[in-house]
N, C-alpha and C positions, 0 to 999 in steps of 0.2 A: 216629909217625915215629921211626925209629931214629937211631943215632948218625951225625952229619955228613950228615943229610938222606937217609940210606938207609932205605927202608921195611922194616918188619918183615915177614918172610915168614910167613904163617899156614898152618897145617896144616888145610886145608879139610876133609879126610876126618875128622880128629878132631873138628873143630867140628861138622860135619854129623851125626856119630854122637851127639854130646852134644845137639844140637838134636832129633834123633829120640827120644832118651831123655827129654828135657823133654816132648815131645808125648805120649809113652807114659805118663809119670807123670801129666800133666794129664788126659788122657782117662780114666785109671784112677779118678780122683776125681770129675771133672765128668761128669754124665750126658750132656750135649750138648756135649762138649768140642771136637768138630770145628767147631762154629759159632763158636768163639773164635779169634782170632789170638793167638799167644803170643810173649813176649820174656823173656829171662833178666835178672834184676835182683838188687838186694840192698838190705837194710836196714842201717842203721848206728846203733849205740848207742855214745855217747861218755860215759865215766864219768871224772870228775875226783876225785882224792883229794889232799887237802892234808895234808902232814905238817909237823913242826916245821922240818925242814931242807930238805925237797924236796917237789916236786909230782909227782904221777904222773897220766898220762892214759892210759886204756885204751880201745881201739877194739874193738868186737865186731861182726863182719860176719855177717849172716844171708842165706843164699842164697834167692832167691825165683823162683818161676815166676809170671809175670804174664800172665794171660789178659785179653783185652779184646774187646768186641763192640760195634759201632756200632748194631745194630738196636734194642737196648734201653739203649744207653749204660751198659754195666756193665763193671766191672773185678773180676777174681777173683785173689786173692793166695794162693799156696800156698808154705809154707816147705819147703825141701829142703836137702840137704847139698851141699857143693862136689863130692862124688863122685857125686852124683845117685843115691843109694841108695834113696831113698823120699821121701815128702812128706806134709804135713799135710792136714787138711781145708781146704776153701776158705773164705776170708773174702771175701764178695761185697759190692761197693759199687755202687749204682746212683745215677745223677745225682739222682733224686728222693728218695733216702733219706739224703743227706749234707747237712751244713750248707754247705760250700763246698770247692773244690779249687783249688790254685794250684801254680805252679812257681816256686821261688826257689833261687838258687845251685846249680842242677843237680839239686835234689831235688824230687820230686813229693810233695805233701802233700794228704791228704784229711782234712778236719775232720769229726768225727762230730757227728750231731745230738744235741741235749740241752743241758743247762745249761753253766755256765761251766767245769766240770771234765769235760766229755764226752770230751776227748782228741782225738788225731789219729793218723793212720798216715802214716809218711814212708818213702819208698823212692827208689831211683835205678836207672837203666839205663846201660849203657855199650855203645858200638858194638864195643869190643874188650876182652875179658876174658881174661887169661892165668891161669895156675894158681897164682899167688902166694897169693891169698886166696879166689878164686872158681873156678867151673868154667871150663874152656877153651871159650869161645864167641866166634866172630867173626860179628857180626850188624849191620852198618851199615844195611842196608835195614830190618830189623825195628825197630831203634832209631829211625830216622826216622819210620816208620809210627806207632809208639807215641807219639812226641813230638807228631805232628800230631793224633792221636786225643785225647791228654790236653788239648791246647789247646781242642778242641771240648768235651770233658768238663767242663773248668773254666770254660767260657763265655767264653774269650778270643778 
């Protein structure tokens, strides 16, 4: 929502071009990429530094292409850049090879199998991303579909 109740006007052509690029990158890495739905998301790393006189908090955003598929209840995460210049290999999570998954404070968290120190992967999606920190993508439908999927994935 914009200033004084006026809605922001989204450049759907630019957004659609970025969505096409996301699909192209995803399909370039994933063998059966078209069988996945995709949504753009991000990871967030917060680092606190305490100094004698001041505190410093640093936020690092990581752009993600999130692929998900209901047939085998799997999620594939690929790191990319806000400019969508390339992407990493996929990290794939299936419901049967994770400890648990949950949604808290708008963040999706997948806990890895293993002992106490196995770790977790945390990420988020937004219906509307501008170019301040992330790629320009307007995706309210994709956002809602992924949220519904993740609730099934987490067993909620």
